[in-house]
C-alpha positions in Angstrom: 1.4 38.1 -2.2 3.4 34.9 -3.5 6.2 35.5 -1.1 3.7 35.8 1.9 2.0 32.7 0.7 4.9 30.5 0.4 5.9 31.5 3.8 2.8 30.5 5.2 2.8 27.1 3.6 6.3 26.5 4.8 5.4 27.6 8.3 2.2 25.3 8.3 4.2 22.5 7.2 7.0 23.0 9.8 4.1 23.0 12.4 2.7 20.0 11.4 5.9 17.9 10.9 8.0 19.6 13.7 5.5 19.8 16.2 2.8 17.6 15.5 4.8 14.3 14.6 6.7 14.2 17.8 3.3 15.1 19.7 1.7 12.0 18.0 4.5 10.2 18.9 3.9 11.3 22.5 0.4 10.0 22.4 1.4 6.7 21.0 3.7 6.3 23.9 1.1 7.1 26.5 -1.5 4.9 24.8 1.2 1.8 25.0 1.9 2.7 28.6 -1.6 2.7 29.8 -2.3 -0.5 27.9 0.8 -2.2 29.3 0.7 -4.9 31.6 2.0 -4.5 35.0 1.3 -4.7 38.9 -1.7 -3.0 40.7 -1.2 -1.2 43.6 -2.8 -4.3 45.5 0.2 -6.3 44.4 -2.1 -8.2 41.6 -1.0 -8.4 38.1 -2.9 -6.7 35.7 -3.2 -8.1 32.1 -3.4 -4.3 30.6 -5.7 -3.1 27.9 -5.0 -4.5 24.8 -6.9 -2.1 22.6 -4.8 0.9 23.8 -1.6 -1.0 23.2 -2.9 -1.7 19.6 -3.7 1.9 19.3 -0.2 3.0 20.3 1.3 0.5 17.9 -0.9 1.9 15.2 0.2 5.4 16.0 3.9 4.4 15.9 3.2 2.7 12.5 1.7 6.0 11.1 4.7 8.0 12.6 7.1 5.7 10.9 5.4 5.8 7.7 5.4 9.6 7.6 9.2 9.5 8.5 10.0 6.8 5.6 8.0 8.7 3.2 9.9 11.9 3.6 13.3 10.3 3.3 12.1 8.6 0.2 10.6 12.1 -1.0 14.0 13.7 0.0 16.1 11.1 -2.1 13.6 10.7 -5.0 16.0 12.3 -7.4 18.9 10.2 -6.4 17.1 6.9 -6.4 15.8 7.9 -10.0 19.1 8.8 -11.3 20.8 5.7 -9.9 18.2 3.2 -10.1 15.8 4.6 -12.9 12.9 3.8 -10.2 10.1 6.6 -9.9 8.7 6.4 -6.4 6.5 8.9 -6.6 4.6 9.7 -9.9 5.4 13.5 -10.0 8.4 16.0 -9.0 11.0 14.4 -11.6 12.8 16.8 -13.9 
């Protein structure tokens, strides 16, 4: 059962990061586009929706944070070897 459990964990993380992160980015793009200022149908200029733009930026920040954390996790051993800096408090040999 250990093999099946491990496969399910990898599948779950792959689905979350492989499909969930791009979907979250798409939601951020949609929020940013809905909140952006532009020209209305009658030709007047609208100011947009600032809270939606801020929500889009917050979602972009979360996506960027996940990407940077993943890169640091992947390179944690190399950073520890060359610079003697432990970025995460666990996972060192």
